[in-house]
Every structure is written in structure tokens, then in C-alpha cells.
C-alpha positions in Angstrom: 16.3 23.8 7.6 13.4 23.9 5.1 11.4 20.8 4.1 13.3 18.6 1.7 11.6 16.0 -0.4 11.8 12.5 1.1 13.2 10.9 -2.1 16.0 13.5 -2.2 17.0 12.6 1.4 16.8 8.9 0.7 19.1 9.4 -2.4 21.6 11.3 -0.4 21.7 8.7 2.4 22.0 5.9 -0.2 24.9 7.8 -1.9 26.8 8.1 1.4 26.0 4.7 3.0 25.3 2.5 -0.1 24.2 -1.1 -0.1 23.9 -1.5 3.7 21.2 1.2 3.6 19.4 -0.5 0.7 19.4 -3.8 2.6 18.1 -2.1 5.7 15.3 -0.5 3.8 14.3 -3.8 2.2 14.3 -5.5 5.6 12.1 -2.8 7.1 9.6 -3.0 4.2 9.4 -6.8 4.6 8.9 -6.5 8.3 6.2 -3.9 7.9 4.4 -6.0 5.3 4.6 -9.1 7.5 3.3 -7.3 10.5 0.5 -5.7 8.5 -0.5 -9.1 7.1 -0.7 -10.6 10.6 -2.7 -7.6 12.0 -5.2 -7.7 9.2 -5.5 -11.5 9.1 -4.3 -11.6 5.5 -2.2 -14.8 5.9 -3.4 -18.1 4.6 -2.5 -21.7 5.5 -1.0 -23.6 2.6 0.2 -27.2 2.1 4.0 -27.2 2.4 4.5 -28.6 -1.1 2.2 -26.1 -2.7 3.8 -23.2 -0.7 7.2 -24.4 -1.9 6.1 -24.4 -5.5 4.4 -21.0 -5.1 7.6 -19.5 -3.8 9.7 -21.0 -6.6 7.3 -19.8 -9.3 8.5 -16.8 -11.3 5.7 -16.9 -13.9 2.9 -14.4 -13.9 -0.1 -14.0 -16.1 -0.4 -10.9 -18.1 -3.9 -11.7 -19.3 -6.8 -9.7 -18.0 
């Protein structure tokens, strides 16, 4: 079989499997990002109340 584009293969698998595949991909990305943050010491300690407010926040600044 010749090389196929990764995105094409992902689309085919998603078409066949559907939402469970999408959920698995999202979990894998979250796990990879968490592991990378730990390995590269990118995590910060934050007060519990501030962390809770940060995670609830949906506002972003679009100003440069």
C-alpha cells in the first residue's frame, strides 16, 4: 500500500468508528500535553480559589 495522508486515514477511521474514536483522540492529546508539561516543568502552583476561577473563565483578550 502506498503512503496515504494521515488526515485521510483519520477521517476514514472517524467515519467508521465515530464518536468513540474522537473521544479517544482527545484523551490521548490531553495525556500527551500533561506528560509534556510535567517533563518540561511547565506546571505552576496556584491557590485553589484562583485555579477554580481560572478554569471557569471563558473570556480571552483579543488586544495585542
